[in-house]
KEZAVEX-518377 format. One record per residue: x, y, z of N, C-alpha, C in turn. Coordinates in nm, 2 decimals. Layout:
# KEZAVEX-518377
> X:Y:Z:X:Y:Z:X:Y:Z
...
This chain:
# KEZAVEX-518377
> 1.72:-3.69:-3.79:1.75:-3.55:-3.73:1.63:-3.47:-3.75
> 1.59:-3.40:-3.64:1.47:-3.31:-3.65:1.51:-3.19:-3.74
> 1.42:-3.15:-3.83:1.45:-3.05:-3.93:1.41:-2.91:-3.89
> 1.42:-2.88:-3.76:1.40:-2.75:-3.71:1.54:-2.68:-3.68
> 1.54:-2.55:-3.67:1.67:-2.49:-3.64:1.72:-2.52:-3.50
> 1.63:-2.57:-3.41:1.68:-2.60:-3.27:1.79:-2.71:-3.27
> 1.81:-2.78:-3.38:1.92:-2.88:-3.39:2.04:-2.82:-3.45
> 2.04:-2.69:-3.50:2.15:-2.63:-3.57:2.29:-2.64:-3.50
> 2.29:-2.62:-3.37:2.42:-2.62:-3.30:2.49:-2.76:-3.31
> 2.41:-2.87:-3.33:2.46:-3.00:-3.35:2.47:-3.03:-3.50
> 2.37:-3.01:-3.57:2.35:-3.07:-3.70:2.45:-2.99:-3.80
> 2.46:-2.86:-3.79:2.55:-2.79:-3.88:2.69:-2.84:-3.87
> 2.74:-2.87:-3.75:2.87:-2.93:-3.73:2.88:-3.07:-3.79
> 2.77:-3.15:-3.77:2.77:-3.28:-3.82:2.78:-3.28:-3.98
> 2.71:-3.19:-4.04:2.71:-3.18:-4.19:2.85:-3.15:-4.24
> 2.92:-3.06:-4.17:3.05:-3.01:-4.21:3.16:-3.10:-4.18
> 3.15:-3.19:-4.08:3.27:-3.26:-4.03:3.25:-3.41:-4.03
> 3.13:-3.46:-4.04:3.12:-3.61:-4.04:3.11:-3.66:-4.18
> 3.21:-3.74:-4.22:3.21:-3.79:-4.36:3.20:-3.94:-4.35
> 3.07:-3.99:-4.32:3.05:-4.13:-4.31:2.92:-4.16:-4.40
> 2.94:-4.19:-4.53:2.83:-4.21:-4.62:2.74:-4.33:-4.58
> 2.80:-4.42:-4.50:2.72:-4.54:-4.46:2.62:-4.50:-4.35
> 2.64:-4.38:-4.29:2.54:-4.33:-4.19:2.44:-4.24:-4.26
> 2.33:-4.29:-4.30:2.23:-4.21:-4.38:2.14:-4.13:-4.29
> 2.13:-4.00:-4.31:2.06:-3.91:-4.22:1.92:-3.88:-4.29
> 1.81:-3.89:-4.21:1.68:-3.85:-4.25:1.64:-3.73:-4.18
> 1.59:-3.62:-4.25:1.54:-3.50:-4.18:1.39:-3.51:-4.19
> 1.33:-3.48:-4.07:1.18:-3.48:-4.07:1.14:-3.42:-3.93
> 1.01:-3.38:-3.93:0.95:-3.33:-3.80:0.95:-3.45:-3.70
> 0.94:-3.42:-3.57:0.95:-3.52:-3.46:0.85:-3.63:-3.48
> 0.72:-3.60:-3.51:0.63:-3.71:-3.52:0.66:-3.81:-3.63
> 0.71:-3.76:-3.74:0.75:-3.85:-3.85:0.87:-3.94:-3.81
> 0.97:-3.88:-3.74:1.08:-3.96:-3.69:1.04:-4.06:-3.59
> 0.94:-4.02:-3.51:0.89:-4.12:-3.41:0.83:-4.24:-3.48
> 0.75:-4.22:-3.58:0.69:-4.33:-3.65:0.79:-4.42:-3.72
> 0.89:-4.35:-3.78:0.99:-4.43:-3.86:1.08:-4.51:-3.77
> 1.11:-4.45:-3.65:1.19:-4.53:-3.56:1.12:-4.65:-3.50
> 0.99:-4.63:-3.47:0.91:-4.74:-3.41:0.89:-4.85:-3.52
> 0.87:-4.81:-3.64:0.85:-4.91:-3.75:0.98:-4.96:-3.81
> 1.09:-4.94:-3.74:1.22:-4.99:-3.78:1.27:-4.94:-3.92
> 1.23:-4.82:-3.95:1.28:-4.76:-4.07:1.41:-4.68:-4.04
> 1.43:-4.65:-3.91:1.55:-4.59:-3.86:1.61:-4.67:-3.75
> 1.74:-4.66:-3.73:1.81:-4.73:-3.62:1.81:-4.64:-3.49
> 1.83:-4.51:-3.51:1.84:-4.42:-3.40:1.80:-4.28:-3.44
> 1.76:-4.19:-3.35:1.73:-4.05:-3.39:1.68:-3.97:-3.28
> 1.68:-3.84:-3.30:1.63:-3.74:-3.21:1.47:-3.75:-3.22
> 1.41:-3.80:-3.12:1.26:-3.82:-3.12:1.20:-3.76:-3.00
> 1.07:-3.74:-3.01:0.99:-3.69:-2.89:1.02:-3.77:-2.77
> 1.03:-3.70:-2.65:1.04:-3.78:-2.53:0.92:-3.87:-2.51
> 0.81:-3.82:-2.55:0.68:-3.89:-2.54:0.69:-4.03:-2.61
> 0.76:-4.03:-2.72:0.78:-4.16:-2.80:0.84:-4.27:-2.72
> 0.95:-4.23:-2.64:1.01:-4.33:-2.55:0.91:-4.38:-2.45
> 0.83:-4.29:-2.39:0.74:-4.32:-2.29:0.63:-4.42:-2.33
> 0.59:-4.42:-2.46:0.49:-4.51:-2.50:0.54:-4.64:-2.56
> 0.67:-4.64:-2.59:0.73:-4.76:-2.65:0.87:-4.79:-2.58
> 0.87:-4.79:-2.45:1.00:-4.81:-2.38:1.07:-4.94:-2.40
> 0.99:-5.04:-2.43:1.05:-5.17:-2.46:1.13:-5.18:-2.59
> 1.11:-5.08:-2.68:1.18:-5.07:-2.81:1.31:-5.00:-2.81
> 1.33:-4.91:-2.71:1.44:-4.82:-2.72:1.53:-4.81:-2.59
> 1.65:-4.76:-2.62:1.74:-4.71:-2.51:1.77:-4.56:-2.55
> 1.80:-4.48:-2.44:1.83:-4.34:-2.46:1.98:-4.32:-2.45
> 2.03:-4.25:-2.55:2.18:-4.22:-2.55:2.20:-4.12:-2.43
> 2.30:-4.14:-2.35:2.33:-4.06:-2.24:2.38:-3.92:-2.29
> 2.35:-3.82:-2.21:2.41:-3.68:-2.22:2.36:-3.61:-2.35
> 2.25:-3.65:-2.41:2.20:-3.59:-2.53:2.05:-3.56:-2.51
> 2.01:-3.44:-2.55:1.86:-3.41:-2.54:1.84:-3.28:-2.62
> 1.72:-3.24:-2.64:1.68:-3.10:-2.67:1.60:-3.06:-2.55
> 1.65:-2.97:-2.47:1.58:-2.93:-2.34:1.60:-2.79:-2.31
> 1.54:-2.74:-2.21:1.55:-2.60:-2.16:1.52:-2.59:-2.02
> 1.59:-2.51:-1.95:1.56:-2.48:-1.81:1.49:-2.34:-1.81
> 1.36:-2.35:-1.81:1.28:-2.23:-1.82:1.23:-2.21:-1.97
> 1.23:-2.09:-2.01:1.18:-2.06:-2.15:1.26:-2.14:-2.25
> 1.19:-2.20:-2.35:1.25:-2.27:-2.46:1.25:-2.19:-2.58
> 1.15:-2.10:-2.60:1.14:-2.00:-2.71:1.08:-2.05:-2.84
> 1.05:-2.19:-2.84:0.99:-2.24:-2.97:0.88:-2.34:-2.94
> 0.83:-2.35:-2.82:0.71:-2.43:-2.80:0.61:-2.35:-2.72
> 0.51:-2.30:-2.79:0.42:-2.20:-2.74:0.27:-2.25:-2.75
> 0.19:-2.21:-2.66:0.05:-2.20:-2.67:0.01:-2.06:-2.70
> -0.03:-2.03:-2.82:-0.08:-1.89:-2.86:-0.23:-1.89:-2.83
> -0.27:-1.79:-2.75:-0.41:-1.79:-2.71:-0.47:-1.65:-2.71
> -0.61:-1.65:-2.73:-0.68:-1.53:-2.72:-0.73:-1.50:-2.58
> -0.72:-1.61:-2.50:-0.76:-1.60:-2.36:-0.65:-1.64:-2.26
> -0.65:-1.60:-2.14:-0.56:-1.65:-2.04:-0.58:-1.80:-2.02
> -0.48:-1.87:-1.97:-0.50:-2.02:-1.96:-0.60:-2.06:-1.86
> -0.64:-1.97:-1.77:-0.74:-2.00:-1.67:-0.88:-2.00:-1.72
> -0.90:-1.96:-1.85:-1.03:-1.94:-1.91:-1.05:-2.03:-2.04
> -0.98:-2.14:-2.04:-0.99:-2.23:-2.16:-1.08:-2.35:-2.15
> -1.15:-2.37:-2.04:-1.24:-2.48:-2.03:-1.36:-2.46:-2.13
> -1.38:-2.56:-2.21:-1.49:-2.56:-2.31:-1.44:-2.48:-2.44
> -1.32:-2.43:-2.44:-1.28:-2.36:-2.56:-1.19:-2.45:-2.65
> -1.19:-2.42:-2.78:-1.11:-2.50:-2.87:-0.97:-2.47:-2.87
> -0.89:-2.58:-2.84:-0.74:-2.56:-2.85:-0.69:-2.65:-2.96
> -0.63:-2.59:-3.06:-0.58:-2.66:-3.17:-0.44:-2.71:-3.14
> -0.42:-2.84:-3.15:-0.29:-2.91:-3.12:-0.20:-2.91:-3.24
> -0.08:-2.95:-3.22:0.02:-2.96:-3.33:0.03:-3.11:-3.37
> 0.04:-3.13:-3.50:0.06:-3.26:-3.56:0.21:-3.30:-3.57
> 0.30:-3.21:-3.52:0.44:-3.23:-3.54:0.51:-3.28:-3.41
> 0.45:-3.28:-3.30:0.52:-3.32:-3.18:0.43:-3.39:-3.08
> 0.46:-3.51:-3.04:0.39:-3.58:-2.94:0.42:-3.52:-2.80
> 0.54:-3.49:-2.78:0.58:-3.44:-2.65:0.51:-3.31:-2.61
> 0.50:-3.22:-2.71:0.44:-3.09:-2.68:0.29:-3.10:-2.66
> 0.23:-3.20:-2.73:0.08:-3.22:-2.71:0.06:-3.28:-2.57
> 0.14:-3.37:-2.53:0.13:-3.43:-2.39:0.16:-3.32:-2.29
> 0.26:-3.23:-2.31:0.29:-3.13:-2.22:0.18:-3.02:-2.21
> 0.12:-2.98:-2.32:0.02:-2.88:-2.31:-0.10:-2.93:-2.24
> -0.13:-3.05:-2.25:-0.25:-3.11:-2.18:-0.22:-3.12:-2.03
> -0.10:-3.15:-1.99:-0.07:-3.16:-1.85:-0.07:-3.01:-1.79
> -0.02:-2.92:-1.87:-0.02:-2.78:-1.82:-0.16:-2.73:-1.80
> -0.25:-2.75:-1.90:-0.38:-2.69:-1.90:-0.47:-2.77:-1.79
> -0.46:-2.90:-1.79:-0.55:-2.98:-1.71:-0.50:-2.99:-1.56
> -0.37:-3.02:-1.55:-0.31:-3.04:-1.42:-0.27:-2.92:-1.34
> -0.21:-2.82:-1.42:-0.16:-2.70:-1.35:-0.27:-2.59:-1.34
> -0.36:-2.58:-1.45:-0.46:-2.47:-1.45:-0.60:-2.53:-1.43
> -0.62:-2.66:-1.42:-0.75:-2.71:-1.39:-0.85:-2.69:-1.50
> -0.81:-2.68:-1.63:-0.90:-2.65:-1.74:-0.93:-2.78:-1.82
> -1.05:-2.78:-1.89:-1.09:-2.89:-1.97:-1.13:-2.83:-2.11
> -1.03:-2.80:-2.19:-1.06:-2.75:-2.33:-1.11:-2.86:-2.42
> -1.15:-2.82:-2.54:-1.18:-2.91:-2.65:-1.06:-2.92:-2.74
> -1.00:-3.03:-2.74:-0.87:-3.04:-2.83:-0.91:-3.08:-2.97
> -0.84:-3.02:-3.06:-0.86:-3.05:-3.20:-0.72:-3.08:-3.26
> -0.71:-3.19:-3.33:-0.58:-3.22:-3.40:-0.60:-3.22:-3.55
> -0.58:-3.11:-3.62:-0.60:-3.11:-3.76:-0.50:-3.19:-3.84
> -0.55:-3.26:-3.94:-0.46:-3.33:-4.03:-0.39:-3.24:-4.12
> -0.28:-3.28:-4.17:-0.20:-3.20:-4.27:-0.29:-3.16:-4.38
> -0.38:-3.24:-4.42:-0.47:-3.22:-4.54:-0.57:-3.11:-4.51
> -0.61:-3.09:-4.39:-0.72:-2.99:-4.36:-0.67:-2.86:-4.30
> -0.54:-2.85:-4.28:-0.49:-2.73:-4.22:-0.53:-2.60:-4.30
> -0.51:-2.61:-4.43:-0.54:-2.49:-4.52:-0.69:-2.46:-4.52
> -0.77:-2.57:-4.52:-0.91:-2.55:-4.51:-0.96:-2.48:-4.38
> -0.89:-2.52:-4.27:-0.92:-2.46:-4.14:-0.89:-2.32:-4.14
> -0.77:-2.28:-4.20:-0.73:-2.14:-4.20:-0.83:-2.06:-4.28
> -0.88:-2.12:-4.39:-0.97:-2.04:-4.48:-1.11:-2.03:-4.42
> -1.15:-2.13:-4.34:-1.28:-2.13:-4.28:-1.28:-2.08:-4.13
> -1.21:-1.98:-4.11:-1.19:-1.93:-3.97:-1.32:-1.90:-3.90
> -1.42:-1.86:-3.98:-1.55:-1.83:-3.92:-1.62:-1.95:-3.87
> -1.60:-2.07:-3.94:-1.66:-2.19:-3.89:-1.58:-2.26:-3.79
> -1.45:-2.24:-3.79:-1.36:-2.31:-3.70:-1.27:-2.21:-3.65
> -1.29:-2.16:-3.53:-1.21:-2.06:-3.47:-1.15:-2.10:-3.34
> -1.03:-2.16:-3.34:-0.97:-2.20:-3.21:-0.94:-2.08:-3.12
> -0.96:-2.10:-2.99:-0.92:-1.99:-2.90:-0.77:-1.99:-2.88
> -0.71:-2.11:-2.89:-0.56:-2.12:-2.87:-0.51:-2.22:-2.96
> -0.38:-2.20:-3.00:-0.31:-2.29:-3.10:-0.17:-2.33:-3.04
> -0.15:-2.45:-3.04:-0.01:-2.50:-3.00:0.08:-2.50:-3.12
> 0.19:-2.44:-3.11:0.29:-2.44:-3.22:0.43:-2.47:-3.17
> 0.51:-2.54:-3.25:0.64:-2.58:-3.20:0.74:-2.55:-3.31
> 0.87:-2.55:-3.28:0.98:-2.54:-3.37:0.97:-2.41:-3.45
> 1.01:-2.42:-3.58:1.02:-2.30:-3.67:0.88:-2.23:-3.68
> 0.77:-2.31:-3.68:0.64:-2.25:-3.69:0.62:-2.16:-3.57
> 0.65:-2.20:-3.45:0.63:-2.12:-3.33:0.72:-1.99:-3.34
> 0.84:-2.00:-3.39:0.92:-1.88:-3.40:0.86:-1.78:-3.49
> 0.80:-1.83:-3.60:0.73:-1.74:-3.70:0.61:-1.68:-3.63
> 0.53:-1.76:-3.57:0.41:-1.70:-3.50:0.44:-1.61:-3.39
> 0.54:-1.63:-3.32:0.58:-1.54:-3.21:0.62:-1.40:-3.27
> 0.69:-1.40:-3.39:0.72:-1.27:-3.45:0.60:-1.20:-3.50
> 0.50:-1.28:-3.55:0.38:-1.22:-3.61:0.30:-1.15:-3.50
> 0.31:-1.20:-3.38:0.24:-1.14:-3.26:0.09:-1.11:-3.28
> 0.02:-1.22:-3.33:-0.12:-1.21:-3.35:-0.20:-1.25:-3.23
> -0.14:-1.32:-3.14:-0.22:-1.36:-3.02:-0.17:-1.28:-2.89
> -0.26:-1.23:-2.82:-0.23:-1.15:-2.70:-0.16:-1.23:-2.59
> -0.19:-1.36:-2.58:-0.13:-1.45:-2.48:-0.04:-1.55:-2.55
> 0.09:-1.55:-2.50:0.19:-1.64:-2.56:0.25:-1.71:-2.44
> 0.21:-1.84:-2.43:0.26:-1.92:-2.32:0.38:-2.01:-2.36
> 0.50:-1.98:-2.31:0.61:-2.06:-2.34:0.60:-2.19:-2.25
> 0.58:-2.30:-2.30:0.55:-2.42:-2.22:0.67:-2.46:-2.13
> 0.79:-2.44:-2.18:0.91:-2.47:-2.09:0.91:-2.38:-1.97
> 0.87:-2.26:-1.99:0.87:-2.16:-1.88:0.76:-2.20:-1.78
> 0.64:-2.24:-1.83:0.53:-2.28:-1.74:0.57:-2.40:-1.66
> 0.63:-2.50:-1.73:0.67:-2.62:-1.66:0.77:-2.59:-1.55
> 0.86:-2.51:-1.57:0.96:-2.47:-1.47:0.90:-2.40:-1.35
> 0.80:-2.31:-1.38:0.73:-2.24:-1.28:0.66:-2.33:-1.18
> 0.60:-2.44:-1.24:0.52:-2.53:-1.16:0.59:-2.65:-1.10
> 0.71:-2.68:-1.15:0.78:-2.80:-1.11:0.92:-2.77:-1.05
> 0.97:-2.65:-1.09:1.11:-2.62:-1.05:1.21:-2.69:-1.13
> 1.17:-2.76:-1.23:1.27:-2.84:-1.31:1.28:-2.80:-1.46
> 1.38:-2.83:-1.53:1.39:-2.81:-1.67:1.29:-2.91:-1.74
> 1.28:-2.89:-1.87:1.19:-2.99:-1.95:1.27:-3.04:-2.06
> 1.26:-3.17:-2.09:1.33:-3.24:-2.19:1.23:-3.27:-2.31
> 1.24:-3.20:-2.42:1.15:-3.21:-2.53:1.18:-3.33:-2.62
> 1.31:-3.36:-2.64:1.35:-3.47:-2.73:1.47:-3.54:-2.67
> 1.48:-3.67:-2.70:1.59:-3.75:-2.66:1.65:-3.82:-2.78
> 1.77:-3.87:-2.77:1.82:-3.95:-2.88:1.80:-4.10:-2.84
> 1.70:-4.15:-2.91:1.66:-4.29:-2.89:1.72:-4.39:-2.99
> 1.76:-4.50:-2.94:1.82:-4.61:-3.02:1.74:-4.73:-3.01
> 1.71:-4.80:-3.12:1.63:-4.92:-3.11:1.72:-5.03:-3.04
> 1.66:-5.10:-2.95:1.73:-5.20:-2.87:1.79:-5.31:-2.96
> 1.72:-5.35:-3.06:1.78:-5.45:-3.15:1.91:-5.40:-3.22
> 1.91:-5.27:-3.25:2.03:-5.21:-3.31:2.14:-5.21:-3.21
> 2.11:-5.17:-3.09:2.21:-5.17:-2.98:2.28:-5.31:-2.97
> 2.20:-5.41:-2.98:2.25:-5.55:-2.96:2.33:-5.59:-3.09
> 2.28:-5.55:-3.20:2.34:-5.59:-3.33:2.47:-5.52:-3.36
> 2.48:-5.39:-3.32:2.60:-5.32:-3.36:2.64:-5.22:-3.25
> 2.68:-5.26:-3.13:2.71:-5.17:-3.02:2.83:-5.08:-3.06
> 2.92:-5.13:-3.13:3.04:-5.04:-3.17:3.00:-4.92:-3.25
> 2.91:-4.95:-3.34:2.86:-4.84:-3.43:2.78:-4.74:-3.34
> 2.69:-4.79:-3.25:2.62:-4.70:-3.16:2.72:-4.61:-3.08
> 2.82:-4.67:-3.03:2.92:-4.59:-2.95:2.99:-4.49:-3.04
> 3.02:-4.52:-3.16:3.09:-4.43:-3.25:3.00:-4.31:-3.28
> 2.88:-4.34:-3.32:2.78:-4.23:-3.35:2.76:-4.14:-3.23
> 2.75:-4.21:-3.11:2.72:-4.13:-2.99:2.84:-4.04:-2.96
> 2.96:-4.08:-2.98:3.08:-3.99:-2.96:3.08:-3.88:-3.05
> 3.04:-3.91:-3.18:3.04:-3.80:-3.28:2.93:-3.69:-3.25
> 2.82:-3.74:-3.20:2.71:-3.65:-3.16:2.75:-3.56:-3.05
> 2.82:-3.61:-2.95:2.86:-3.53:-2.83:2.97:-3.43:-2.88
> 3.06:-3.48:-2.97:3.16:-3.38:-3.02:3.09:-3.27:-3.10
> 3.00:-3.30:-3.18:2.93:-3.20:-3.26:2.86:-3.10:-3.16
> 2.80:-3.14:-3.06:2.73:-3.05:-2.96:2.84:-2.96:-2.90
> 2.95:-3.01:-2.86:3.05:-2.93:-2.80:3.11:-2.82:-2.90
> 3.14:-2.87:-3.02:3.19:-2.77:-3.11:3.09:-2.67:-3.16
> 2.96:-2.72:-3.17:2.85:-2.63:-3.21:2.83:-2.52:-3.11
> 2.84:-2.55:-2.98:2.82:-2.45:-2.88:2.93:-2.35:-2.88
> 3.05:-2.39:-2.91:3.16:-2.30:-2.92:3.16:-2.21:-3.04
> 3.08:-2.25:-3.14:3.07:-2.17:-3.26:2.93:-2.12:-3.28
> 2.86:-2.09:-3.17:2.72:-2.06:-3.18:2.69:-1.93:-3.26
> 2.77:-1.83:-3.25:2.74:-1.71:-3.32:2.74:-1.73:-3.47
> 2.84:-1.80:-3.53:2.83:-1.82:-3.67:2.71:-1.91:-3.71
> 2.68:-2.01:-3.63:2.57:-2.10:-3.66:2.44:-2.02:-3.66
> 2.43:-1.92:-3.56:2.31:-1.84:-3.56:2.29:-1.76:-3.68
> 2.40:-1.70:-3.73:2.39:-1.62:-3.85:2.35:-1.70:-3.97
> 2.39:-1.83:-3.98:2.35:-1.91:-4.09:2.21:-1.96:-4.08
> 2.16:-1.99:-3.95:2.03:-2.04:-3.93:1.92:-1.94:-3.94
> 1.95:-1.82:-3.90:1.84:-1.71:-3.89:1.76:-1.69:-4.02
> 1.82:-1.69:-4.14:1.74:-1.67:-4.26:1.63:-1.77:-4.28
> 1.64:-1.89:-4.22:1.54:-2.00:-4.24:1.41:-1.96:-4.18
> 1.40:-1.87:-4.09:1.27:-1.84:-4.02:1.19:-1.75:-4.10
> 1.23:-1.63:-4.14:1.35:-1.55:-4.11:1.34:-1.48:-3.98
> 1.46:-1.46:-3.92:1.47:-1.38:-3.80:1.61:-1.31:-3.80
> 1.63:-1.22:-3.71:1.76:-1.15:-3.70:1.86:-1.25:-3.64
> 1.99:-1.23:-3.68:2.09:-1.32:-3.63:2.10:-1.30:-3.47
> 2.08:-1.18:-3.42:2.08:-1.16:-3.28:1.97:-1.24:-3.21
> 1.85:-1.23:-3.27:1.74:-1.31:-3.21:1.76:-1.46:-3.21
> 1.82:-1.50:-3.32:1.85:-1.65:-3.34:1.95:-1.69:-3.23
> 2.05:-1.60:-3.21:2.16:-1.63:-3.12:2.10:-1.65:-2.98
> 2.01:-1.55:-2.94:1.94:-1.56:-2.81:1.86:-1.68:-2.79
> 1.79:-1.72:-2.90:1.71:-1.84:-2.90:1.80:-1.97:-2.88
> 1.90:-1.98:-2.96:1.98:-2.10:-2.96:2.06:-2.11:-2.82
> 2.10:-2.00:-2.77:2.17:-2.00:-2.64:2.08:-2.05:-2.53
> 1.94:-2.04:-2.54:1.85:-2.08:-2.44:1.82:-2.23:-2.45
> 1.87:-2.30:-2.55:1.85:-2.44:-2.57:1.96:-2.52:-2.50
> 1.93:-2.63:-2.45:2.03:-2.72:-2.39:2.03:-2.86:-2.45
> 2.14:-2.92:-2.45:2.16:-3.05:-2.52:2.21:-3.16:-2.44
> 2.22:-3.14:-2.31:2.27:-3.24:-2.22:2.15:-3.32:-2.16
> 2.19:-3.43:-2.08:2.09:-3.51:-2.02:2.14:-3.55:-1.88
> 2.17:-3.45:-1.80:2.23:-3.47:-1.67:2.12:-3.52:-1.57
> 2.16:-3.53:-1.44:2.07:-3.59:-1.34:1.94:-3.51:-1.32
> 1.95:-3.37:-1.33:1.83:-3.29:-1.31:1.74:-3.31:-1.43
> 1.79:-3.32:-1.55:1.71:-3.35:-1.67:1.64:-3.49:-1.66
> 1.72:-3.58:-1.61:1.66:-3.72:-1.59:1.54:-3.71:-1.49
> 1.56:-3.64:-1.39:1.45:-3.62:-1.29:1.33:-3.56:-1.36
> 1.35:-3.46:-1.44:1.24:-3.39:-1.51:1.17:-3.48:-1.61
> 1.25:-3.57:-1.68:1.20:-3.66:-1.77:1.11:-3.76:-1.69
> 1.16:-3.81:-1.58:1.08:-3.90:-1.50:0.95:-3.84:-1.45
> 0.95:-3.71:-1.41:0.83:-3.65:-1.37:0.73:-3.64:-1.48
> 0.78:-3.60:-1.60:0.69:-3.60:-1.72:0.63:-3.73:-1.74
> 0.71:-3.84:-1.74:0.66:-3.97:-1.76:0.56:-4.01:-1.66
> 0.59:-3.97:-1.53:0.50:-4.01:-1.42:0.36:-3.94:-1.45
> 0.36:-3.82:-1.50:0.23:-3.75:-1.53:0.16:-3.83:-1.64
> 0.24:-3.87:-1.74:0.18:-3.95:-1.86:0.12:-4.08:-1.81
> 0.19:-4.15:-1.72:0.15:-4.28:-1.67:0.01:-4.26:-1.59
> 0.01:-4.16:-1.51:-0.11:-4.14:-1.43:-0.23:-4.10:-1.52
> -0.20:-4.04:-1.63:-0.31:-4.00:-1.73:-0.34:-4.11:-1.83
> -0.27:-4.23:-1.81:-0.30:-4.34:-1.90:-0.24:-4.32:-2.04
> -0.14:-4.24:-2.05:-0.08:-4.20:-2.19:0.05:-4.27:-2.21
> 0.11:-4.34:-2.11:0.24:-4.40:-2.12:0.24:-4.53:-2.05
> 0.34:-4.61:-2.09:0.36:-4.75:-2.03:0.42:-4.73:-1.89
> 0.37:-4.81:-1.79:0.43:-4.80:-1.66:0.58:-4.84:-1.65
> 0.62:-4.92:-1.74:0.76:-4.97:-1.74:0.85:-4.87:-1.82
> 0.80:-4.75:-1.85:0.90:-4.65:-1.90:0.99:-4.60:-1.79
> 0.95:-4.63:-1.67:1.04:-4.59:-1.55:1.09:-4.72:-1.49
> 1.21:-4.73:-1.45:1.32:-4.63:-1.47:1.36:-4.62:-1.62
> 1.42:-4.51:-1.66:1.46:-4.49:-1.79:1.58:-4.57:-1.82
> 1.58:-4.63:-1.94:1.70:-4.72:-1.98:1.79:-4.63:-2.06
> 1.91:-4.61:-2.00:2.02:-4.53:-2.07:2.12:-4.61:-2.13
> 2.16:-4.57:-2.25:2.27:-4.64:-2.32:2.39:-4.55:-2.32
> 2.51:-4.60:-2.27:2.63:-4.52:-2.28:2.65:-4.45:-2.15
């Protein structure tokens, strides 16, 4: 399970209502879950859409589940000192937490705005050094996702704040799917009944969480911290389905990745489970 508050409408219900000790849950950022799923340390999980695109032979995607948005997502931003049309040759600091957002921001800057920035991916070990040495390393723009993006948005230190979901919608007319629930193919074969049972519980949690969104927002808001009303507005903007339009959006994202040499050609068509 992704350990950002964007999963709260699902995960808070899961914690309160699912009593299955044999289903062991790991909380982590998307990139860590991506690695663990690929290395067979997990059987299934909410992972970056990008992870499916680069290892499609390993996974199936559970139907009707995603983390997505139609327009503004509210927690995936490029914070910049310059407008996006002026970032060629400028340093853009990427995020180590999400493969999808890294792929998306490159598509947006290069394909939509025709820019060629200098991308930097700081390791976890050097992030504090980079902050301290701002004079020597001064990115013009910073990609941030999840709870970090929510905090940076409130700090309001960058004059340009590009919501990547909004920019994608503007240029494609489609929603964007940031994460999918991927299941290892070998686990699908080994225990299909368990996969079905978990799938049904996840769908139930989403339904019940959306019905109780005000309470969940009040509980999640202090983790940022942000006001309960701002958290409610944010969570209401997130979507958790994977209907036909979301699948088209996912296919378009994958098509961009394939053309850029960043994904396997056989990630299309998407393999859906359930």
